[in-house]
Phi, psi and omega in degrees: 000158178289168173293165170302155180304326186295334184266003181286141176245168187297325183258021193306306186289323178306311186290336173287354175105012178284136191239163178295334175297329177292308180307315183295323181290307184299327180287323178288328175294329172294322185282323185260328185067014179219129182299314181300319181288321170301319177296317178299320180301320182272357179061042175228172180284163179289319175304320179295321176294319177301312174310313184289325176298317184288322177302314178304317181291325180292315179301318186264348178070020178217154175287130180258342183207159170221150188262138173230177184295333183267000180138210183257135174244124173292135175285182174297327175290320186287324178302310183301319182286326180292325177299314185284331179297309180301320185293317181294319173295322171296317179298322175290321175301323179293320181297316187297310175305316171303316186288312179310308182292320176303323186282323182285333184077087183060032176242152178157181176241137181241144171237115185241146180235162176193144169288169196305310186301308179292330178302321177273330190271335182236309179301312187299312171306321189286323181286330173298313182290323176299325176299330179280318193273322186227070193286346182276346175275121183271139183232138166244141183239133182246122174250122188197176177291163182295327177303303179303321178291322181292324181294320184284332174292316182296330183270007183061019171278347170229154174271323177201172175209172174247111181177222181226158168262100180234179177080197175269067176238154179277116182292347178289346182276001188234147169246126183236150171222114182298136177262288180192163172293158183248106179291148187246140173243152175260120180254153172209180185275153176301125181101359171314140178305326178286350179288341182274005182243135183219112356265161176274157174268161180292330179299320174292326182294319184288352175286348181258170179289157182236153160243122188231158170303168169301159191306332178279353185294144175298320182294323174290317177297327180296316187292317184294322178294325182299307178298316182299323177297339182253011178068023180261131183297147185284147176300137184255356178243092191234129160270120176262125186201145172260003183276126176287324182296322180288327177297314179287330175296317184289320188290323184291342183240026179201181175266020186282164182232143179226140167269118185225166176306138180305319181302318175293320182297314176298324181293305188276355176275350178290161179300320180289343180272291176236024173066030173075018179273353179238130179235156172272139181271128176295119181252152180284338184228135179281144172247128189226132174273151172313147177307141169264165187223167174267120185239126176230168183286129187296327186248010179230105179306150174290144173286163180306320179287320175302322180296323179297311178295315175315308179295320177297312178300321175300317181294313172312308184295323183289323180288333174293326178277356171294000000 
């Protein structure tokens, strides 16, 4: 067993012989659940990987894994070490990225995510501004639900996102700054029968086909709760999809109705959006989704380039609030 906590020094495990290769192996075992796959990930033989795993157990004095017919299962000790290893390896990757960006001088790649409304209302203006002030920074944008964005942030596929912290995630892993509630519009094709009524009632709307998010989507749950709170029956003719492209295509060729972020509805309803083929239905009651936030990882600092875009996004948000 290891010594008591009081005897630990800052380089305790390093002095015991723990190496970066050990950390890479335990992280790979957590990721793959197979000794052979972990060995391939490290470009070493399976016997060499097995020896390294035994070395780690000897260094720490506790069992880190057990073998089963389907592969390798980490013990509670192994899970904790793997979690720390992944964080340290990600930290090294981040350090390399930051040093490269510093050396190049405001050059780098930023990955940002957003739910649909803020993607159009905040990210697009921020990107236009960034192109003028920092043209050498490359940006990739992911538009997804908040659940998917949170997962991508935790996996270091995103630097930050605009959305919500939802689902089965530890909220302590996130730093959030609330922005504003997200109003929802019901859209239909230009010439839809309900466009001749001002305003339309939700009871009239549910008589038509609907295009909704998948059942777990926040926007769909918000709409269903809105209808149920008013004693209105839920639509029974529903196409479920998370694709905005399919939603707009189906809406433009039928009498179906879809709820989308008001920012997206306004964007697509303009002539330069879809040439006026999509309109917002005038409703007697406003529908609003819970506020979204500017979200970053609590334990992973932003790189220099990511900080630049983060600051530009923050400025766009402040300007909208004025």
